[in-house]
MARLUM-302223 format. One record per residue (C-alpha): residue number from 0; x, y, z; residue in three letters. Coordinates in pm, 1 decimal. Each point is the difference from the previous one (the first is absolute). Layout:
! residues N
num  X  Y  Z  residu
NUM  X  Y  Z  ALA
...
END
This chain:
! residues 362
num  X  Y  Z  residu
0  1174.3  -3819.8  -17868.6  MET
1  -315.7  -92.2  -188.4  VAL
2  -98.9  -365.5  -34.5  TRP
3  -260.3  -135.1  -238.9  HIS
4  -231.3  -301.2  37.0  PRO
5  163.4  -322.6  -110.6  GLY
6  355.6  89.7  106.9  GLU
7  179.4  -182.8  279.4  CYS
8  322.7  8.3  200.1  GLN
9  194.4  -299.8  131.8  ALA
10  268.4  -38.1  263.9  ASP
11  137.9  -252.2  249.5  PHE
12  -1.3  20.6  379.1  GLY
13  143.5  -225.9  268.9  GLU
14  -160.3  -156.3  305.9  CYS
15  27.9  -290.9  244.2  ASP
16  -218.4  -308.4  -26.9  MET
17  -24.3  -342.3  161.8  TYR
18  22.3  -264.1  -271.8  VAL
19  -40.0  -356.4  128.7  ARG
20  76.1  128.4  348.9  GLY
21  327.9  174.3  -91.5  SER
22  28.2  378.2  4.3  ARG
23  134.9  120.2  -334.0  VAL
24  31.9  325.3  -190.6  VAL
25  -220.7  11.0  -309.1  VAL
26  -36.5  248.9  -282.3  LYS
27  -345.9  124.2  -86.6  TYR
28  -98.7  152.8  -332.2  LEU
29  -248.2  287.0  23.7  VAL
30  -202.2  120.2  -300.0  VAL
31  -202.5  320.7  38.9  THR
32  -228.5  202.4  -223.7  PHE
33  67.6  365.7  92.7  PRO
34  -327.3  128.6  -149.9  TYR
35  -211.0  -199.2  247.8  SER
36  273.6  -80.5  259.6  ASN
37  -96.4  -369.7  -21.2  VAL
38  285.5  -242.4  71.7  GLY
39  84.7  -370.5  4.6  TYR
40  296.7  -201.0  127.5  LEU
41  167.1  -338.5  -58.0  GLN
42  284.9  -157.9  200.5  CYS
43  313.2  -178.1  -123.5  PHE
44  335.8  -115.5  130.8  HIS
45  187.4  220.7  -248.5  GLY
46  -21.7  290.1  -245.8  GLU
47  96.2  -186.0  -316.4  THR
48  -160.8  45.4  -340.0  ALA
49  -199.0  -320.0  62.3  GLU
50  -140.1  142.1  326.3  CYS
51  -84.0  336.3  -157.1  LEU
52  -175.7  -157.2  -298.5  CYS
53  -187.6  -251.4  217.2  GLN
54  -124.8  271.7  233.8  GLY
55  -111.7  230.3  -281.0  LEU
56  -165.7  -287.9  -183.8  LYS
57  -196.9  -115.3  305.2  ASP
58  -120.8  353.4  72.9  ILE
59  -92.9  62.7  -365.1  PHE
60  -208.1  -317.1  -11.2  HIS
61  -157.2  74.3  338.1  TYR
62  -126.0  345.2  -104.8  ILE
63  -97.3  -125.8  -345.0  GLY
64  214.8  222.4  -219.6  GLY
65  341.1  147.6  -79.5  VAL
66  103.6  359.3  85.2  PRO
67  78.7  214.0  -301.4  GLN
68  323.1  120.9  160.4  ARG
69  220.3  -137.1  278.4  VAL
70  242.0  231.1  181.4  VAL
71  293.1  -168.3  172.2  ILE
72  339.6  95.5  138.4  ASP
73  342.7  -129.3  -99.1  ASN
74  -87.4  -348.8  124.1  ALA
75  230.7  -287.9  -84.5  THR
76  -297.0  -226.2  -65.6  GLY
77  -122.0  215.3  -289.5  ALA
78  325.5  136.8  -132.9  GLY
79  224.2  302.7  21.6  ARG
80  -19.7  361.6  -108.3  ARG
81  338.0  154.2  -74.4  MET
82  -52.1  358.2  -109.2  GLY
83  -249.2  -17.2  -283.8  GLU
84  72.0  -366.5  -75.0  VAL
85  -234.6  -258.7  151.4  ILE
86  99.9  -365.4  -9.5  ARG
87  -269.5  -243.4  107.2  LEU
88  64.4  -354.5  113.5  THR
89  -91.5  -256.3  -263.1  GLU
90  -287.2  -140.5  207.5  LEU
91  -152.4  338.2  83.1  PHE
92  29.3  109.0  -363.1  GLN
93  -206.2  -302.3  -106.2  ARG
94  -246.6  63.5  284.2  PHE
95  -48.7  364.0  -108.0  LYS
96  -59.5  -97.5  -363.7  VAL
97  -241.9  -277.5  100.5  HIS
98  -223.1  229.5  207.8  TYR
99  42.7  309.1  -217.9  GLY
100  51.5  273.3  262.7  PHE
101  239.7  292.0  -34.5  SER
102  283.3  34.9  250.2  LEU
103  152.8  306.0  164.1  THR
104  315.1  -4.6  213.8  PHE
105  27.7  274.8  261.3  CYS
106  284.4  246.1  -20.9  ASN
107  284.5  -59.6  247.7  PRO
108  -59.4  150.4  346.7  ARG
109  -358.0  93.1  -94.6  SER
110  -214.1  -184.3  250.1  GLY
111  -283.4  248.0  -51.9  ASN
112  -56.9  -153.7  -342.9  GLU
113  -139.6  -310.7  172.3  LYS
114  -89.0  144.7  338.3  GLY
115  -340.2  -169.7  4.0  ASN
116  142.9  -351.6  1.9  VAL
117  275.8  93.9  246.6  GLU
118  -264.3  123.5  243.0  ASN
119  -204.3  -316.1  -54.2  LYS
120  304.5  -218.5  70.4  VAL
121  20.7  154.5  346.3  GLY
122  -376.7  -6.3  50.1  TYR
123  -24.7  -372.4  -77.5  PHE
124  292.3  -77.0  232.1  ARG
125  -172.7  181.5  287.1  ARG
126  -355.7  -117.9  -61.0  ASN
127  -17.0  -331.0  -190.4  ILE
128  334.0  -157.1  87.0  LEU
129  -43.3  35.3  378.4  VAL
130  -1.4  -196.5  216.4  PRO
131  267.5  -205.4  -174.4  ILE
132  -188.7  -228.3  -243.1  PRO
133  30.8  -377.1  26.1  LYS
134  -31.5  -237.2  -291.7  THR
135  114.8  -337.6  -127.3  GLU
136  47.7  119.7  -359.9  LEU
137  27.6  350.6  -141.9  LEU
138  -227.3  -104.5  -287.8  GLU
139  -280.7  -63.4  249.0  HIS
140  60.0  332.3  174.2  PHE
141  0.9  184.9  -332.9  ASN
142  -343.2  -135.0  -91.4  ALA
143  -144.6  111.1  334.9  GLN
144  165.4  340.8  21.2  VAL
145  -161.7  115.9  -325.0  LEU
146  -336.3  -27.4  177.1  GLU
147  135.9  204.7  291.8  GLU
148  117.4  266.4  -243.1  CYS
149  -344.4  1.9  -157.8  GLU
150  -159.4  72.6  337.6  LEU
151  254.2  274.5  70.2  ASP
152  -82.8  159.8  -334.2  ASN
153  -351.3  72.0  128.6  CYS
154  137.6  287.4  212.0  ARG
155  -70.3  358.5  -99.7  ASP
156  256.9  172.6  -217.3  HIS
157  233.6  213.0  212.7  TYR
158  -89.8  317.7  -194.7  LYS
159  -331.4  -54.9  -177.9  LEU
160  -197.2  -171.0  280.8  ASN
161  -131.8  -252.2  -253.6  ILE
162  51.6  -375.2  44.2  PRO
163  315.2  -95.8  -186.8  MET
164  -172.0  -305.9  -145.4  CYS
165  -249.4  231.3  -174.3  GLU
166  279.2  206.2  -151.4  LEU
167  168.8  -323.8  -102.9  PHE
168  -289.7  -69.4  -236.9  GLN
169  133.8  285.7  -214.6  GLU
170  342.9  -165.0  12.8  ASP
171  -150.0  -330.4  -109.3  LYS
172  -178.0  156.8  -295.7  GLN
173  339.5  99.7  -139.0  GLN
174  169.8  -336.6  50.2  LEU
175  120.3  -199.8  -297.5  LEU
176  -151.9  -341.4  -62.3  HIS
177  181.1  -301.6  137.7  LEU
178  163.1  -217.8  -267.7  PRO
179  -172.1  -330.4  -75.6  GLU
180  294.6  -201.0  131.2  LEU
181  172.7  76.7  332.3  PRO
182  372.2  66.4  5.7  PHE
183  243.0  -259.3  136.9  GLU
184  202.3  199.1  253.3  CYS
185  316.0  -207.2  -11.3  CYS
186  328.5  -29.1  -181.7  LYS
187  166.8  -307.6  -147.7  TYR
188  367.2  -77.6  49.8  ARG
189  208.5  -292.9  -118.2  ARG
190  210.1  -98.5  300.2  LEU
191  263.7  -267.9  62.4  PRO
192  -19.3  -247.0  289.3  THR
193  297.2  -117.7  203.3  ASP
194  88.3  -361.2  80.9  HIS
195  -254.8  1.9  285.3  TYR
196  -284.6  107.7  -229.0  GLY
197  -10.7  360.1  126.6  LYS
198  -47.4  315.4  -206.5  PHE
199  58.8  355.2  121.2  CYS
200  -197.8  326.4  -36.2  ILE
201  123.7  348.3  93.7  ASP
202  345.1  -142.3  80.5  ASN
203  -101.6  -120.8  346.6  CYS
204  -325.3  -194.3  -9.4  HIS
205  41.6  -372.1  -74.1  PHE
206  -283.3  -238.1  -90.9  TYR
207  49.0  -376.6  11.0  ASN
208  -200.3  -218.4  -239.1  ILE
209  195.0  -318.9  61.2  GLY
210  299.4  -190.0  -138.9  PRO
211  -193.2  -125.5  -303.6  GLN
212  35.4  354.2  -145.2  TYR
213  365.8  46.4  100.0  ALA
214  248.1  160.8  -242.3  ASP
215  -263.4  105.6  -251.4  SER
216  -180.2  312.3  -120.0  GLU
217  -366.7  77.8  61.7  LEU
218  -244.5  272.5  -87.7  TRP
219  -126.6  159.8  322.7  VAL
220  -314.3  211.2  35.7  ARG
221  52.5  274.4  259.7  ILE
222  -300.0  186.3  140.7  GLY
223  -76.7  224.7  294.9  ALA
224  -80.7  -292.6  228.5  PHE
225  121.0  -319.0  -168.9  ALA
226  303.5  -144.4  -176.5  VAL
227  -86.4  -289.7  -232.6  GLU
228  256.8  -204.0  -195.4  PRO
229  -135.6  -154.0  -320.9  LEU
230  86.3  -325.1  -172.6  ASP
231  70.9  -46.3  -371.9  SER
232  -376.2  1.7  -73.6  LYS
233  -53.8  323.1  199.8  ASN
234  -172.3  -184.0  282.7  ARG
235  54.8  122.8  356.9  VAL
236  246.3  -226.3  180.1  ILE
237  -46.7  161.9  338.2  SER
238  -129.4  324.8  146.8  SER
239  208.1  186.3  259.8  PHE
240  -89.1  302.1  206.4  GLU
241  217.9  280.9  -131.3  ARG
242  267.5  130.3  236.2  GLN
243  112.5  363.4  25.6  PHE
244  279.1  194.1  170.8  GLY
245  377.3  -0.3  -18.2  GLY
246  68.7  -295.7  230.3  LYS
247  51.8  -348.9  -135.5  ARG
248  -301.1  -231.3  13.3  THR
249  -35.9  -367.7  -89.1  ASP
250  -347.0  -118.6  -94.4  THR
251  -83.5  -359.8  -74.2  GLY
252  -289.5  -192.9  -147.9  ASP
253  -224.6  -105.8  290.0  TRP
254  -86.2  -335.8  -155.2  LEU
255  367.1  -71.9  -61.3  LEU
256  99.1  97.1  354.5  MET
257  -284.8  -193.4  161.4  LEU
258  95.0  -305.0  -205.6  GLY
259  362.1  28.3  112.5  ASP
260  -110.3  24.9  364.6  LEU
261  -229.7  -300.2  -38.6  ALA
262  302.0  -200.2  -115.6  ARG
263  249.6  159.0  240.4  LYS
264  -187.8  130.2  308.0  PRO
265  330.9  47.3  181.6  GLY
266  48.9  323.1  -198.3  ALA
267  -311.9  155.7  157.5  TRP
268  175.6  233.6  246.5  HIS
269  199.1  175.0  -275.2  ASN
270  -264.9  2.5  -272.3  SER
271  -170.1  295.6  -167.2  GLN
272  -334.2  -166.9  66.8  VAL
273  59.4  30.4  374.1  ARG
274  86.7  369.6  -36.2  GLU
275  -332.6  68.0  -172.1  ASN
276  -222.8  -180.0  250.4  ILE
277  -154.6  200.0  289.0  PRO
278  134.5  -61.5  349.4  CYS
279  -273.2  -214.1  161.1  PRO
280  11.2  -257.4  -278.9  LEU
281  378.6  28.0  -34.0  ARG
282  46.9  -74.7  369.3  ASP
283  -234.7  -297.6  -24.2  TYR
284  190.8  -145.5  -297.4  LEU
285  333.9  61.7  173.2  ASP
286  -103.4  -252.5  266.4  GLU
287  -86.7  -273.4  -251.0  MET
288  222.3  -294.7  -78.0  ASP
289  112.4  -75.7  -355.4  LYS
290  -286.1  -240.1  -68.0  ALA
291  -260.1  258.6  104.2  GLY
292  165.9  274.5  -205.6  LEU
293  18.0  -228.4  -302.9  ARG
294  -374.0  -65.3  23.3  GLN
295  -90.8  366.8  41.5  VAL
296  228.8  118.6  -282.8  MET
297  -140.8  -266.9  -234.4  THR
298  -353.0  111.9  76.6  GLN
299  88.2  367.0  -44.8  MET
300  163.0  -74.7  -334.9  GLN
301  -311.4  -178.7  -123.4  GLU
302  -229.0  283.2  111.8  LEU
303  229.5  274.8  -132.8  ALA
304  10.6  -171.4  -339.5  GLY
305  -378.1  -27.5  -10.8  ARG
306  -81.6  344.3  143.5  TYR
307  280.9  234.0  111.7  ASP
308  253.3  32.6  280.8  PHE
309  -207.5  233.7  219.9  ASP
310  -306.5  -227.5  -12.6  ILE
311  215.8  -304.3  76.3  ALA
312  165.1  181.9  290.2  LEU
313  -332.2  107.4  148.7  ASN
314  -151.0  -347.6  -30.8  ALA
315  298.7  -176.9  156.1  VAL
316  11.5  254.2  283.9  GLU
317  -369.2  -61.0  80.2  GLN
318  44.5  -375.7  -29.1  MET
319  291.9  -10.5  243.3  LEU
320  -178.7  232.9  242.5  THR
321  -304.4  -227.0  6.6  ARG
322  215.1  -310.3  42.4  ARG
323  168.6  159.2  300.0  SER
324  -349.4  37.7  146.4  GLN
325  -73.3  -369.1  -54.0  GLY
326  -207.4  41.2  -319.1  GLU
327  85.8  -198.1  -312.6  GLU
328  -73.4  197.1  -316.0  VAL
329  172.0  -3.5  -339.3  GLY
330  155.0  302.4  -168.4  ALA
331  -182.3  -78.0  -327.0  GLU
332  -332.2  17.3  184.6  TYR
333  90.5  340.7  145.1  LEU
334  99.6  132.3  -344.0  VAL
335  -343.0  -99.8  -128.5  GLY
336  -170.3  187.7  280.9  LEU
337  216.3  308.1  -54.5  MET
338  -72.4  3.4  -373.2  SER
339  -372.2  14.8  78.5  MET
340  45.7  258.3  274.1  GLY
341  -128.2  -242.7  266.4  ILE
342  135.0  -25.7  352.6  GLN
343  60.0  -332.7  165.3  HIS
344  -289.4  -112.1  219.3  ALA
345  202.3  42.4  320.2  ASN
346  62.3  366.5  -88.1  ASP
347  -352.2  91.7  -104.9  ALA
348  -224.3  165.2  258.2  GLY
349  -345.2  -154.7  35.7  LEU
350  -167.7  301.8  159.8  GLU
351  -149.1  118.3  -328.2  ARG
352  -158.1  -341.2  -56.2  TYR
353  -156.8  18.9  346.9  ASP
354  -148.1  339.2  -88.4  GLU
355  -145.8  -132.7  -325.5  LEU
356  -156.8  -296.8  178.1  LEU
357  -158.5  229.3  258.7  LYS
358  -142.6  218.9  -277.7  GLU
359  -143.3  -308.6  -170.5  GLU
360  -166.8  -118.7  322.9  VAL
361  -151.2  343.3  60.7  CYS
END
């Protein structure tokens, strides 16, 4: 098959990854340009239309343009081809119109029609996704892996013995211009809440925003990474990490749960907060009495409301570790140091200062 500059192929692969210390299976979207053999990847927890659009969008904006044509298989995230009839999902249809590319679905059982991306899916799994990557958030990994792909694209082309990045310049010359405004890769759904204040997505994933929103209806913004219920003025009430898979999940608002634990620390051992805290800190908190737990949960709630849950968790963990070593330091102080990228004095090595002083004396 003959491929022209400015055309790309897209497909999903599957790999293992450690996310917050837990080994999970993630889906990774691969976009390749067959003319130059250049490729890029982005990782997600699913293959939904939101994930597909988000991955394509991030790659388009990274390379600075939009491919003239995208070739894809019968992926559920984009739509379905039944014979000669192609039915796109509503979100992907809007995404395609926004960026202005043409779309081609492969024929059934015709993997050769997108063989370049299928080969790149395997190549990335063997070369970039080993050893098993570790990350706290897939969004952070996705930003870094684009740079790794860029370095890999400096290899010579497998046939032409020319650096792929040089050939990619011909691809880039044929790219369409990016639209002035980026696309919002999410869908909106009006969902009911039950008498606990929970709403459900995909028939098995429940999100709890509290009893004040019980037995009502809310607009919910659903993206590749986040689920955000909106109030009557379209303001975000809370932001949840989106859950995937066929098993039931129950996700709560961290501030709400921390507030409940501050009032009722006896519920600690069966709380979702405990399940999401790493073992060393979890074990430490398990040994605390109710008064100590109440104090820690109150402090975490204040920090999580001002910053976010991960920052609050990190600060409290450092604070308790230092207190166990006989050092009194506040969590707020540690957050300030972290925000400036500064280590605490007890952790900072002084060897470099000694070297500088010796240089000055000389």
